[in-house]
C-alpha positions as CSV (number, residue, x, y, z in Angstrom):
1,M,56.5,35.6,-56.0
2,T,53.4,37.7,-56.4
3,K,53.5,41.5,-56.2
4,L,50.6,42.6,-54.0
5,N,49.0,46.0,-54.0
6,R,46.4,46.4,-51.3
7,S,43.5,48.9,-51.3
8,A,43.3,52.0,-49.3
9,D,39.8,51.0,-48.0
10,C,40.9,49.0,-45.0
11,G,42.8,51.5,-42.8
12,N,40.4,51.7,-39.9
13,S,38.0,48.8,-40.6
14,P,38.9,45.3,-39.4
15,K,35.9,43.9,-41.4
16,N,37.1,45.5,-44.6
17,K,40.5,44.1,-44.0
18,M,39.0,40.6,-43.5
19,V,37.1,40.9,-46.8
20,E,40.3,42.0,-48.5
21,D,42.3,39.1,-47.0
22,I,39.7,36.7,-48.2
23,G,39.8,38.1,-51.7
24,I,43.6,37.9,-51.7
25,A,43.4,34.3,-50.4
26,L,41.0,33.3,-53.2
27,E,43.2,34.9,-55.9
28,M,46.4,33.5,-54.4
29,R,44.9,30.0,-54.1
30,D,45.8,30.1,-50.3
31,C,43.9,27.0,-49.3
32,E,45.6,27.0,-45.9
33,R,44.1,30.4,-45.0
34,L,40.7,29.7,-46.5
35,S,40.4,26.4,-44.6
36,T,40.4,28.4,-41.3
37,I,37.6,30.7,-42.3
38,L,35.2,28.6,-44.4
39,D,32.0,27.4,-42.6
40,S,31.4,23.6,-42.9
41,E,28.4,24.4,-45.1
42,A,30.0,27.1,-47.2
43,V,29.1,27.5,-50.9
44,W,31.1,29.1,-53.7
45,I,29.5,30.2,-56.9
46,Y,32.0,30.9,-59.7
47,L,32.2,31.2,-63.5
48,S,28.6,32.4,-63.5
49,S,27.0,29.0,-62.8
50,R,29.4,26.5,-61.2
51,T,29.0,25.8,-57.6
52,A,31.3,24.2,-55.1
53,T,30.3,23.1,-51.6
54,A,32.5,23.4,-48.6
55,E,34.5,20.2,-49.1
56,K,35.2,21.0,-52.8
57,I,36.1,24.7,-52.6
58,L,39.7,24.0,-51.6
59,D,40.0,21.3,-54.2
60,T,38.8,23.7,-56.9
61,L,41.4,26.3,-56.1
62,S,44.5,24.2,-55.5
63,P,45.5,23.3,-59.0
64,Q,45.2,26.8,-60.4
65,V,48.2,29.1,-61.1
66,K,48.9,32.0,-58.8
67,P,49.0,35.5,-60.4
68,T,52.3,37.4,-60.8
69,A,50.7,40.6,-59.6
70,L,47.5,41.3,-57.6
71,T,45.9,44.7,-57.1
72,I,43.0,45.1,-54.8
73,D,40.9,48.2,-55.9
74,H,38.3,48.1,-53.2
75,A,37.2,46.1,-50.2
76,I,34.0,47.0,-48.4
77,S,31.7,45.5,-45.8
78,H,28.4,46.1,-44.2
79,G,26.7,43.8,-41.8
80,K,27.2,40.2,-42.8
81,V,28.2,41.0,-46.4
82,G,31.4,42.2,-48.0
83,A,32.9,42.7,-51.5
84,V,36.4,42.9,-52.9
85,N,37.4,43.7,-56.4
86,G,40.6,44.2,-58.3
87,R,43.0,42.8,-61.0
88,A,45.1,39.7,-61.2
89,E,48.0,39.6,-63.7
90,H,49.0,36.3,-65.2
91,G,51.5,35.6,-68.0
92,E,48.8,36.1,-70.7
93,G,47.5,39.4,-69.3
94,E,45.2,40.9,-66.7
95,Q,42.0,39.6,-65.4
96,R,39.5,41.6,-63.3
97,F,37.6,39.9,-60.4
98,C,34.9,40.6,-57.9
99,H,34.1,38.4,-54.9
100,I,30.9,38.9,-52.9
101,I,31.3,37.3,-49.5
102,E,28.5,36.5,-47.0
103,F,29.5,35.6,-43.4
104,T,27.7,33.5,-40.9
105,S,27.4,36.5,-38.6
106,T,28.2,40.2,-38.4
107,K,31.4,39.3,-36.6
108,C,32.8,38.2,-40.0
109,H,34.8,35.2,-38.7
110,Q,33.3,32.4,-40.8
111,V,32.4,32.5,-44.5
112,K,28.9,31.1,-45.5
113,R,28.8,32.0,-49.2
114,I,31.1,33.4,-51.9
115,E,29.9,34.5,-55.3
116,S,32.7,35.4,-57.8
117,Y,32.7,37.2,-61.1
118,G,35.4,37.8,-63.6
119,G,38.5,35.8,-64.7
């Protein structure tokens, strides 16, 4: 089971919480959660140059190992864009990550694009 430490940024902001939840879902390989929020034309850019389209995002995440501990440092949002960063601990050490998330609208219900750094 993964030990989860959430940020202090989300107390009064539902949008910040949504961004944090997406970051957690990405790092925890929670394909069930992500499948409910990804737009049918969503794009994920990761490892600096790899790109996965909507139908391949979940396939890309599913075989990977979940972290033993996950710490969210910050989750912020403004308009149709949000960002979440933190640290994921695996057996071999800690990896830092940052996910930039673009939504289809300012309501932040569907993800249009994710760009990930770290790992």
